[in-house]
N, C-alpha and C positions, 0 to 999 in steps of 0.2 A: 469381649467375653472369651472364655476358654473352656471348651467342653471336651471331655474324654469319652470315646466310644469304644467299648469292647466288642469283639466280633465284627470289626470294621470291614474285613475282607469278604463278608458274606453278602447274600442277596439284599437284605435290608440295609446293612452297614454302608454299602457303597452309595446307595441313594441318600441315606442320612448324611453322609459326609458332604455330598453335593449340596444338600439343602442347608446345612449349617454354614458352609462356605459362602453360599449365596446371600447369607445374612451378615456377612463379615465377622463370623465367629471363628476363632482359631480352633482347629480340629486336631486333637491328639488321638491317634489310633492304637488299638491293642488287638493283636491276633494271637492265636495259640500255636497252630502248626506251621504257619507261613513265616519264614525269616524276614521277609520284606513286605511292605504294603503293596496291594494290588496296583498294577500299573495304571488302571483306569482312573484311580484317585490319587496317584502319587504326587501330582502337582498341587493338590489342595490340602494334604495332610502335613502339618508342620513337623510332627514327630511321630515315630512309630516304634512300638515295643512288642517284641515277641514274648509272651508271658502266659503261663498257666495260672489263671486267676483263682484257682481253687487252692493255690499254695501260698500261705502267708508270707514266706520269705521272698517269693517272686513278686508279690503285690507290693511289698515294702519298697521295691526299687522304682515303682511308678511315681511320676511327678504329680502327686495329689494335692499338694499344699495350696496352690493358687487357682485351682479349678473353680468355675462357677457351677458346674454340674457334671455328672457322669450318667451316660445312657448305656445301660448294661444289656447288650444283645447276646452275650456269650451264653452258651448252653447247648443242650441236645434237643432237637425239635422234631424227630421222626416218630410219629405215633406208632406205626407198625413195628419199628425196630425196638421200641421201648418194651414190648412184650418179651423180647428175647433176653434183655438184660435190665430188668427193673431196678436192681440195686444201683447200677451205674447211673441211670437216669436220676434216681433220687439223690445220690451223692453229688453229682455234678451240678444239677440244676439248683440245688439248695446252696451248695458251697460257693458257687460263683457269686452269689449275692451276699451271703453272710460274711465271707472272707473280705471281699472288696468293700462292702458296706462298713464292716468293722474298721478297716484301715482308714476309710474316708472319715468316719466319725472321729477317730483319734487325731488325724492330721488336719482336717478341714471340716469341722462340724457344720459350717454355714452352707456348704455346697449341697445341692439337691441330687439325689439319686433317683433315676427313672428305672424301675424294675419291670422288665417285660414278662408278663404272664401270658395267658391265652384265653380267648373266648370259648375254647374247648373245655373249660372246667365247669360250664353250666349244665345242669340237668336239662335235657331237651324236652322232656314231657311236662311242659308247663306253659303258662300264658306267654305268648309272643307279642311284641318284641322283648328280648331279654335285657333287663336293666342290671345295674350294679348290685341291686338288692335281690335279684332272682336267686333261686336255690342252686347251689353248686352240687356236683356229683358226689356220691358216696362210694360208688364202686366203678369208677372210670378206669381208663387206661393207665398204665404205669406213668406215661407222660403227663396225663392230667393230674395224677396224684403228686407227681414231683413238683408241678407248678403250684398246686395248693400248698404244699410244704414250703415252697419258696415264698409264697405270700405270707405264710406264718413267720418266716424269717424276717420279712419286711416289717411286719408288725412289731417284732422284737427290736429291730433297729429303731423304729419310731419311738418305742417306749424308752429307749436309751438316749433319745434326743436327735436322731438322724432325720433329716427332711427326706423321707423316702416315699415316692409316689409309685403306685402300681398301675400298669396299663394292661388291659385285656384286649388285645387285637383279635378281630375275627379273621376270616380268610383274606390274605392279601396276595395280590397278583401283579405282574408287570414284567417289563423287559429285564433280563438278567436272571430270571428264575430258571434253574436247571431242570433237567429231566427228573422224573420221580414225583412230580406234582401234576395236578389235573390238567391245567391248560397247556403247559409245555408238552406234556405227553400227547394230548389230543392234537395239538398243532403239528407235532412231528409226524404223527400217524397220517394226518390228512395231507401233509406235504409229500409224503412218500407213496400215497395211494395212486393207483392206476387211474389216470384221467378218463380213460374210456369206460371204466367200470369201478368207480370209487367205492371202497369198502374199508371200514375200520372195526376194530374190536374195542369195547368199552365196558365199564361197569354200569351201575344204575344211574342213568342220566336224568331220572325224574326227581332226584333229590334237589332241594333248593337250599342255597347257601348265601350268606351275606359276604359279597366280595368287595374289597376296596383296593384301589390302585396303590402300589407300594410307595409311590411318590407322595400321595396324600397321607399315608401312614407316617412317612418321614416328617411331613409338615406338622402332624399332630404331636409327635415326640418332641420336635423342636419347640413348638408352642408351649408344651408342658414344662420343658426344661428351662425355658426363658421367662415364663410368666412370673411376675413379682409376687403375686398372691394367688393361691389356689384354695378353693373352698373345701375340696375333698382330697383324700389320699388314694382314691381308686377311680379309674376311668375306663369305660369301654371305648374302643376305637373301631368304628364300623360305619358302613354306609346307611344302614337303616332300611335297606331294600334287599329283596331276594332274587337270585337268578338260578335257574335250573341248569343242569349239565347240558341239556338240549339247547337252551338259550346260548350257552357258550359255543357249542358246535355250530350253530347257525351263524353266529358272529364270525367265527373262524372261517367258515365256508365262504362268507361274503368277502372277507379280506383275501382269501386264497383263490377267488374266482371259481369256486366249486358250487355246482347247483345242489343245494341241500336236498331237494326233492329226489335227486338221482342217487343220493348217498345211501349205501346199505350199512347199517350199524348192527354188528353182531355182538351179542352180550357174552361177556367172559365172566363166569361165576367166580373165578379166582380174584377178580377185581372188586367184588361186592363184599362189604362187611355187613353181616346180618343185623348188627346192632346199630347201624347208621340210622339216625333219625331222618324222617322225610323232609323236615323243614327247620332251618335255624336262621333267625333274623335278630339282629341286635339293635339296641337303642343307644345312641351317642349324645343324647340331649344334654347330659351333664357336662361333657367335654365342650360342646358347642356353646353352652351358656357361660362357662368359665373362661374360655379362650377365644371364642369367635370362630373356631375351626369348623369347617364343613368340607365334605368330600367334593372335589371339583372335576375330577377326570372321569368321564363316562366309560362304561364297559367297552363301547365301540372304539374309543381312542386307545384304551389299554390293549385290546386285541390287535388293533392296527399296528401298534408299536411292537408288540411281541412278534407278529408276523414279519415286520420289516427287519427286525433283528435276525429272525430265522433265515431270511433271504439274503442277508448281508454276507 
């Protein structure tokens, strides 16, 4: 098999490349700003293209004709930054799919497109766990709105004959995730804390989220890209269980040999979003029934690997 991955140099992309290669799938990578593939995965990516996939002329140069699937990770993903430039988020996150999907439809209509949306498009004030039929937001962040518009573009591709499957991943974590996200930020603060009097600042650590290891996410995307028959065109990707920010801090303290009972946590109001829901948990039953996928890596192992990377 031959699968093309856009955004391959990113956090998820590198793990996905490794997962595909582990199944003897030829990996073709696409990145936007980087002229070469990341050195971590250079040995397993057969071809690499620097390409702005929102530009039809650039996409026309990609080798789409013989692909079995495309997994589209390209796009803008920062919720906070989306408020500063909502039009950019709308344009990029919709066009990366519509342009690439349209080209794939013209050149290779039998190939499957995996379009990555987000579990952040669900209305939080409803019955949990959230399923694919749960209500989506009407007045969400510009990021959420751009992903809903992207899903509409996916529906248009399907109407025109494209095999386009949308995935809605919930929070994913793991080694390789940079600063600016909850766990890397907390791990960095804890590592730099004074051992004699450990203190950190954080936002609201009582909120509960559905975390899945990025390596399990990569397996889910690969399963969906390679399954011969799928019953649906929309799948949640999540663990089905919830962990609070405090649970994360306790796990990090354990891996860093810090006594949680001696840790002082100071609340930083600037890190709190007033609209953040207290609890979000998803349901991935549809994905598990159709592909046999299920999350395998526990939070303790994920945190252990994050800390090991931080210490390396």
